[in-house]
C-alpha positions in Angstrom: 24.3 -33.3 -3.1 22.6 -35.2 -0.1 21.0 -33.4 2.7 20.0 -35.1 6.1 17.9 -33.8 8.9 18.9 -34.7 12.4 16.1 -35.8 14.8 16.1 -35.9 18.6 17.2 -39.5 19.5 14.2 -41.6 20.8 13.7 -45.3 21.0 11.4 -45.1 17.8 13.7 -43.0 15.8 16.8 -43.0 14.0 19.5 -40.6 13.9 18.5 -39.1 10.6 16.3 -38.9 7.7 17.6 -38.2 4.3 15.7 -35.5 2.3 16.1 -33.9 -1.3 18.0 -30.8 -1.5 14.6 -28.9 -2.4 13.2 -29.7 0.7 16.5 -28.9 2.7 16.1 -25.6 1.3 12.5 -25.1 2.2 13.0 -26.4 5.7 16.1 -23.9 6.1 13.9 -21.2 5.0 11.4 -21.9 7.6 13.9 -22.7 10.3 15.2 -18.9 9.8 11.9 -17.6 9.6 11.2 -19.1 13.1 14.4 -17.4 14.7 16.9 -19.8 13.3 16.5 -22.5 16.1 19.2 -25.1 16.1 17.4 -27.8 18.1 13.9 -28.6 18.8 10.9 -29.5 16.7 10.9 -28.5 13.3 7.2 -27.4 13.2 6.2 -26.0 16.7 3.9 -23.5 18.0 4.7 -20.3 19.6 5.1 -22.1 23.1 7.9 -24.3 21.5 5.5 -27.5 21.6 5.0 -29.5 18.2 2.2 -28.5 15.9 -0.7 -31.1 16.0 -1.0 -32.7 12.3 -4.8 -32.0 12.5 -3.9 -28.4 12.7 -1.3 -28.5 9.9 -4.0 -30.3 7.8 -6.7 -27.8 8.5 -4.6 -24.6 8.3 -2.1 -25.6 5.7 -2.6 -28.5 3.7 -6.2 -28.5 2.9 -6.3 -24.9 1.7 -3.1 -25.4 -0.4 -4.9 -28.4 -2.2 -8.4 -26.7 -2.5 -6.5 -23.9 -4.5 -5.1 -26.2 -7.1 -8.7 -28.4 -6.8 -7.2 -31.6 -5.3 -8.9 -33.7 -2.6 -6.9 -34.7 0.7 -7.4 -38.2 1.6 -5.4 -38.0 4.8 -2.0 -38.9 6.1 -2.4 -42.7 5.5 -3.3 -42.0 1.8 -0.4 -39.4 1.8 2.2 -42.0 2.9 0.8 -45.0 0.9 1.3 -42.6 -2.6 4.9 -41.8 -1.4 5.8 -45.3 -0.8 4.2 -46.4 -4.2 5.6 -43.6 -6.0 9.4 -44.2 -4.4 8.7 -48.0 -5.5 7.9 -47.1 -9.1 10.8 -44.9 -9.3 13.0 -47.9 -8.5 13.5 -47.5 -4.5 13.8 -51.0 -3.1 11.1 -51.9 -0.6 13.7 -52.0 2.2 14.5 -48.3 1.4 10.9 -47.2 1.3 10.6 -48.9 4.7 13.3 -46.8 6.1 12.0 -43.7 4.6 8.7 -44.4 5.9 10.4 -45.1 9.4 8.7 -48.5 9.8 10.3 -51.1 12.2 8.9 -54.1 10.0 9.8 -54.4 6.3 6.3 -56.7 5.6 4.4 -53.8 6.7 5.4 -51.6 4.2 5.3 -54.1 1.7 1.9 -55.4 2.3 0.0 -52.3 3.3 1.8 -49.3 1.7 3.7 -50.3 -1.4 0.9 -50.5 -4.1 2.4 -51.9 -7.4 0.4 -50.9 -10.5 0.6 -53.2 -13.6 0.9 -51.2 -16.5 -1.6 -53.2 -18.5 -4.1 -52.6 -15.9 -3.3 -48.7 -16.1 -3.4 -48.8 -20.0 -6.9 -50.5 -19.5 -7.9 -47.9 -17.2 -6.8 -44.9 -19.5 -8.7 -46.5 -22.4 -11.9 -46.6 -20.5 -11.3 -43.0 -19.1 -10.7 -41.9 -22.8 -14.1 -43.9 -23.9 -16.0 -42.1 -21.2 -14.5 -38.6 -22.2 -15.5 -39.2 -25.7 -19.1 -40.0 -24.6 -19.3 -36.8 -22.7 -18.4 -34.8 -25.5 -21.0 -36.3 -27.8 -24.1 -33.9 -28.0 -26.7 -36.6 -29.1 -27.6 -39.6 -26.9 -25.2 -42.3 -27.3 -26.3 -45.7 -27.6 -23.2 -47.9 -28.0 -19.7 -48.2 -26.6 -16.9 -50.3 -28.0 -13.8 -51.2 -26.0 -10.8 -52.8 -27.7 -7.8 -53.9 -25.6 -5.6 -55.1 -28.4 -5.5 -58.9 -27.3 -7.0 -59.8 -30.6 -10.5 -60.9 -29.3 -13.4 -59.2 -30.9 -15.7 -57.9 -28.6 -19.4 -57.0 -29.6 -20.9 -53.6 -29.2 -22.7 -53.1 -26.0 -25.6 -51.3 -25.9 -25.4 -48.6 -23.2 -29.0 -48.3 -22.8 -29.4 -51.4 -20.9 -26.8 -50.2 -18.3 -28.3 -47.5 -15.9 -24.5 -46.5 -14.9 -24.0 -44.9 -18.2 -26.8 -42.5 -18.0 -24.9 -41.1 -15.1 -21.6 -40.7 -16.6 -22.0 -37.2 -17.7 -23.2 -36.2 -14.2 -20.3 -37.9 -11.9 -17.3 -40.2 -12.5 -18.1 -44.0 -11.4 -15.5 -45.9 -9.5 -14.2 -49.4 -11.0 -16.3 -51.2 -8.4 -19.5 -49.1 -8.9 -19.1 -49.6 -12.8 -18.3 -53.4 -12.5 -21.8 -53.8 -10.3 -23.8 -51.9 -12.8 -22.4 -53.7 -15.8 -23.1 -57.2 -13.9 
């Protein structure tokens, strides 16, 4: 079953936006709760004007994310995550472009779709697993060994010489922070 939401025609918009049935049900319920309007803005104030995105973020999105202990990184990050996930699930970049309503495909491809190489993700997961193991160790840990299955033997690295690992139990280090500390 396909659902489509009709939008007011403007020079910047197309006639409709495809949405999944689960979202259509939510939007229908919301529409009914606001007096069942047939036309106009989907999300509007009591005066009929569109609700500002900042207000939606402050009153709805942030509290919902805080309840489940997730950070809000902004609308651009939200759209970038949507684009990257759609692409990773097999949506062609042209389709992602249309969903995000970009006029130029190169904008979507270059700035929104982030392709994650599986080997890079696996390496990051291994690093996270090792760091979690270090966090669980009660005694001071002196060595960390990483193996990535490429057949190359790596010598054990003494953690005492790297100040970053003294902070591992207190906070998470970004890849850049870790790389700069280890270099």
